N, C-alpha and C positions, 0 to 999 in steps of 0.2 A: 118548780117554776122554770120550765125550759124555754130558752130563747131560740132554739134551733140555729145556733151559731155553727157555721161550717168549719169543722176542725180540719187541720191538714190531713191529707190522705197518705202521707209518707213520713219517713224518718226525717230528722232535722238535716242530716247530710244531703238527702235528696232535695229538700226545700232549698238549701243553699245552691245546689247545682242548677235548679230551675231559675232561681233569682239571677244567678250569674248568666244563664243563657238569655233571659229576657233583656239583661243589661248589655248584651254583646251587640245588639242591633243599633239602629239609629234612634236617637231620642225623639219621641213624639210619633214614631212610626209603628203602626200595628204589626204584630208578629203572627204569622200562621202557626198553628199548633205543630205541624210537621217540622218546621224550622227550629222550634224550641226543643222538640224531642231529639232532633239530630244534634243540636248544639250542646244539649245537656247529657246526651247518651242515655236518656230515660225514655221508656215507652210512652207513646203519645197518650194512652189511656191513663197512665199515672200522672202525667203533666196535667191533663184535663181534670182529673180528680182533685188536684190541688188549686186549680184556678179560682174556685169559690172562696177559699181561704185567702188567697192573695188579693182578690177583689175586696174582701172585707177589711183587709189590712191596708187598703189604699195603695197597694203596690202595682195594681193593674187597673185599667179603665174598662168598663163594660163594652161589649161588642162581639161580633162573630169572631173577629181576630182581636186578640187582647193587645192593648197598647200599654206598655210599661210607663209608670209615672216617674217623675224626677226622683222621688224617694227610692224607687226600684233601681234606677240607674246608679244613684249614690251608694246604695247598699251593695249592689253587685260589684261595683268598682272597689269598694272598701274590702269586700271579701277577696276579690282577685288580687289586690295589692297587699292583703293581710294587714290592714290598718285597723287594729282591734278597737282603739278608742272611738273611731268613726262608726264601726259596726255597732258598738255598745250605745253610742249616742242616738243613732237612727232607730234601732229597735226600741230603745226607751221612749223616744218620741212617739213611735207608732203605737206602742202599748198604752201610753198615757192618753192617746186620742181614740182609743177603742173602749167603749163602755164595758163590754163583756170581759175583756182582759183586765181592765181596772178593777172590776169586781172580784175576779179570781185572785188578783194581787191582794186585795183586802182580806180575803179568806186566809191568806198565808201570814198575815201580820204577826201572829204569835207563834208561827211555825206549824207545820202540819206533816203528818206521816205521808210519804210519797204515794203510797197506794190509796190512801184516803183522798189525797189531792187529785189523783187521776180520776177516781170515782166521782168526786165533786165536779170536776170539769166535764166529765161525760154527762152527768145528770143535768148540770146547768145548761149544757149545749143542746140537750134534748136528743142525745145520741145513745143508742143502746147496742150498737153492733160491736163485736169484739175487735174488728179492724180499727174502730175509732180509738182504741186504747193507744195505738201508735201515735195518732194525732194528738191525744191528750199529753202523752209523753213529750212530743215535739214542742208543745206549748211550754212545758216546763223547761226544756232545753233553750227555748227562745228567752224565757225569763232569766235563765242563767247567763246566756250570752249578752243580755242587756245589762248584766251586773246588778240585777234587782233581787236575785235570790242566790242562795248557795245550798248545796246538799251536804248534810253531815249526819252520819250514822242512820241513813234511811229517812231522815227528816228534811223537809224543805224549809229553809229559814229565810226570812226577809233580810236583805242587806241594809244596814243603816246607811244613811247618806254620807256620814263621815267616812265609812269604809270605802265607799265608791270614790270619794275624793282622794283618799290615801292610795287606792289602787291606781288611779289616774296619775297621781304624782310619781308613783314608783315606775309606771310605764314611761313617763316623760324622762325621769332620771336615767332609766335603762337606755332609752333612745339617745340621750346626750352622751352616755358612756360609749355606746356603739359608734356614734359619730366621731368622738374623740379618738377612739381606737382606730377608725378608718383613716383619719387625718395623720395619726402617728405612723400607721403602716405605709401610707403614700409617701410621707416624708422619709421614712427609713428606706423605702424602695428606690428613692431618687438619689440616695447617697452613693 
């Protein structure tokens, strides 16, 4: 039951670079492929190969020159500023608004072997090329970055909502500790 979902054509790290490059321009302004290639440091053919996925994720708008959406700008800025909880929130929202990825998450509900999940994604996307395996793995990395799954002993397990809340609370506590440490350091430096 293939949907012909366009899988990413690159690793997760390259997808991040492309998103950051699209978010480096002016909001609402179309970006030529060469400008994105230059800003990301990734060959234009690789950028182009990923545009179909980014369109499906509603990070880009259709056109000869792709226009980044507000979600793309928010995600790119969150990556650039290393705001993990914002990255997690945006990816989770994008996944929940994508029927294909929501179905892939349903398949993981009781856990799944990583290789089996990659094959399930490939089959469901209607992709048979070996290069698509990188894209299927990128989908799993996006699920992880969204805080929706975790990998344990070669299995991909769905994260319970309680665990996501606990993780967010820990991040917030760590940020408060860092802020307090910075205030103490500034105070000590002024003495």
